[in-house]
C-alpha positions in Angstrom: -69.9 31.0 18.4 -69.6 34.0 20.4 -73.0 35.9 20.8 -72.0 39.5 20.6 -75.7 40.9 19.9 -79.0 39.8 20.6 -82.1 41.8 20.1 -85.9 41.4 20.1 -87.5 41.8 17.0 -91.3 41.3 17.3 -93.9 38.6 18.4 -96.4 37.1 15.9 -99.7 35.6 16.6 -99.9 33.7 13.2 -97.1 32.5 10.2 -97.9 35.6 8.0 -97.2 38.2 10.4 -93.3 36.9 11.1 -90.5 38.7 9.9 -89.3 38.6 6.2 -87.5 35.2 5.9 -84.2 36.8 5.1 -82.2 35.0 7.8 -81.9 31.3 8.5 -83.9 30.6 11.5 -83.3 28.2 14.8 -86.6 27.7 17.0 -87.2 26.0 20.2 -90.2 24.5 21.5 -91.2 22.0 24.1 -93.8 20.5 26.5 -95.1 23.5 28.9 -92.5 24.4 31.6 -89.6 22.2 30.2 -87.1 25.1 30.5 -87.5 27.0 27.2 -86.7 30.5 27.9 -84.1 29.6 30.5 -82.2 27.8 27.9 -82.7 30.4 25.5 -81.4 33.0 28.0 -78.4 30.9 28.6 -77.4 30.6 25.1 -77.7 34.3 24.4 -76.1 35.1 27.7 -79.0 37.5 28.3 -81.0 36.8 31.4 -84.1 38.7 30.4 -84.2 38.3 26.9 -87.0 35.4 26.8 -89.4 35.8 29.8 -89.5 33.1 32.2 -92.6 32.2 34.4 -93.4 29.5 36.8 -96.7 29.2 35.3 -96.5 26.7 32.3 -97.8 28.1 28.8 -96.4 31.4 29.3 -95.1 31.8 25.6 -98.1 32.4 23.4 -96.5 33.7 20.2 -94.0 33.1 17.7 -91.2 34.9 18.9 -88.0 36.5 17.1 -84.7 37.4 18.2 -82.1 38.5 15.7 -78.5 37.3 16.7 -75.5 38.7 15.7 -77.2 40.4 12.8 -77.1 37.1 10.8 -79.9 34.4 12.2 -82.9 34.3 13.8 -83.6 32.3 17.2 -87.1 31.7 17.4 -89.1 31.3 20.9 -92.0 28.9 20.2 -95.2 28.3 22.4 -95.0 24.8 24.0 -97.2 22.1 23.6 -98.6 19.9 26.7 -100.4 21.3 29.9 -101.3 25.0 30.1 -104.0 26.4 32.1 -105.9 27.9 29.0 -108.8 27.3 27.2 -109.3 24.5 24.7 -109.9 27.2 21.8 -106.8 29.2 22.7 -104.6 25.8 23.0 -106.0 24.7 19.7 -105.0 28.3 18.1 -101.3 27.7 19.7 -101.2 24.3 18.0 -102.5 25.6 15.0 -99.9 28.5 14.5 -96.8 26.4 16.1 -97.7 23.7 13.3 -98.0 26.0 10.5 -94.9 27.9 11.5 -92.9 24.5 11.6 -94.2 23.1 8.4 -94.6 26.3 6.4 -91.6 28.6 7.5 -89.2 28.3 4.6 -86.1 29.7 6.4 -86.5 27.0 9.3 -83.0 25.4 9.7 -83.5 23.2 12.4 -86.0 22.9 15.3 -84.8 22.4 18.9 -87.0 19.7 20.8 -86.8 20.2 24.3 -87.4 17.3 26.5 -87.4 17.1 30.3 -84.8 14.4 31.2 -86.3 13.7 34.6 -89.1 11.9 33.0 -89.7 8.7 31.2 -90.7 9.2 27.2 -93.8 11.0 27.4 -96.5 10.5 24.4 -97.0 14.0 23.7 -93.2 14.3 23.0 -93.3 11.3 20.8 -96.2 12.1 18.9 -94.6 15.6 18.3 -91.4 13.9 17.1 -93.3 11.5 14.7 -94.9 14.7 13.2 -91.7 15.8 12.3 -90.4 12.9 10.8 -93.5 12.3 8.6 -93.1 16.1 7.5 -89.4 15.9 7.1 -88.8 18.8 9.2 -85.1 18.9 10.5 -84.7 18.7 14.1 -82.6 17.9 16.9 -83.3 16.8 20.9 -82.2 18.8 23.9 -82.6 17.3 27.1 -83.1 19.9 29.8 -82.4 19.9 33.5 -80.0 16.8 33.5 -78.5 18.8 36.8 -81.2 17.3 38.3 -80.3 13.6 37.9 -77.4 11.5 38.8 -75.2 10.4 35.9 -76.6 6.7 35.8 -80.4 8.3 36.0 -79.8 10.2 33.1 -78.2 7.8 30.9 -81.1 5.4 31.7 -83.9 7.8 30.7 -82.0 9.5 27.6 -81.5 5.6 26.6 -85.4 4.8 27.2 -85.9 7.8 24.7 -83.8 6.2 22.3 -85.3 2.8 22.5 -88.7 4.6 21.6 -87.4 6.4 18.9 -85.8 3.3 17.4 -89.2 1.4 17.2 -90.2 3.9 14.4 -86.7 5.4 13.2 -83.9 3.9 11.5 -81.5 6.5 12.9 -81.7 8.3 15.9 -81.5 12.3 15.7 -79.0 14.3 17.0 -79.2 15.2 20.7 -77.6 17.5 23.1 -78.0 17.4 27.3 -78.2 21.0 29.1 -78.2 22.2 32.3 -79.0 25.9 33.3 -77.0 25.4 36.4 -74.1 23.9 35.0 -74.2 25.8 31.7 -73.9 22.4 29.9 -74.8 22.4 26.3 -74.2 26.1 25.5 -71.4 25.6 23.3 -72.5 22.5 21.7 -75.8 23.8 20.6 -73.9 27.1 19.3 -71.5 25.1 17.7 -74.0 23.1 15.8 -75.6 26.5 14.7 -72.7 28.0 13.5 -71.7 24.7 11.4 -75.2 24.8 9.9 -75.1 28.3 8.9 -71.5 27.9 7.5 -72.8 24.9 5.3 -75.7 27.0 4.4 -73.7 29.8 3.1 -71.3 27.7 1.4 -73.9 26.5 -1.1 
């Protein structure tokens, strides 16, 4: 897929403030500071489409971007660490959960995981939530350029082992690197193929 046009539509603090569900949506989330905004900018080829910050928890709303006038890319608040009050964090979690479980045109959720770390409890709990609620998702391992090939294989295998304790089949996964532009074509091709299957119904 070639992205010819990517434009910001709106930011929503609640599900009922989101744009009408008239296009298929692909949402991105993950632990705070996992590299979500950088990945979105790499995929779209726009350096400043999603705001990048060194401060975890920068994304605080559901942000819709219309791609090629045919589908939405959605930037969701991250989960996990963020220097915010407990009340605000609970509101973020509620907003994100409502979107994930109730957004009727959500085709797939991209769960970003930092490849440098061993399996994290919050990631596994979040993935378990998706499974219980039958939310379609794939995993994107980020920052893979910061590891050797052996280290990367070891860390991703550890995640697979943890998931296989509860899952019969593993979800699809992609490796990504902003520095090396790794994963861009694979992720966009996945979205394009999903859209084709949707439109053929």
